[in-house]
N, C-alpha and C positions, 0 to 999 in steps of 0.2 A: 481922600478918605471919605468924603461926603458922597461921592459917586458910588462907592461900594455899598454904602447903606441904602442908597436909592435903588440900586439894582437888586439888592436883597429884598427890599420892600415890594418892588414890582413882582419879583419872582414868588414871594410868599402870597401876594394877592392873586396871582395867576393860579398858583397851586390851590388856594382856597376855592377859587371859582371852579377849577377843574374838579375838585373833590365834590363840591356841591352839585355840579352837573352830573357827575357819575352817580351820586346818591339819588338824584331825581330819576335818572334813566334806570338805575337798579330798582328803585321803588316801582316804577311803571312796569318793568318786566316781571317783578314779583307779583304785582296785582293781576297782571294778565295770567300768570301761571296759576294763581289761586282761583281766579274765575274759571279757568279751564278745568281745574280739578273739581270745583263745585258743580259745573255743568256735567262733567262725566259722572260724578257721584249721583246726581239727580236722574240722569238718563238710565243708569244701571240700578235696578231695584236691589235692595239688600237680600242676601241669601235667606234670611229668616222669613222674609215676606213671600218668597217664591216657593219655599218648602211646603209640602202638603201637611195639613194639620193631622196630628195622630188620631187614630180611630178611638172612639169612646169605648171604655171597657164594657163588656157584656155582663 
């Protein structure tokens, strides 16, 4: 019976480590995606900035 508890504890520890590693990897992938979106947004000017200003009324 003691061995079953030890096996469960090792499995839970491995599961915890795997989840932590997945979180770190997921966070890194998310950060890269956000940086890519920011770079794309900065490279493309907004439509309002590229539109011609309306003519002044006469």
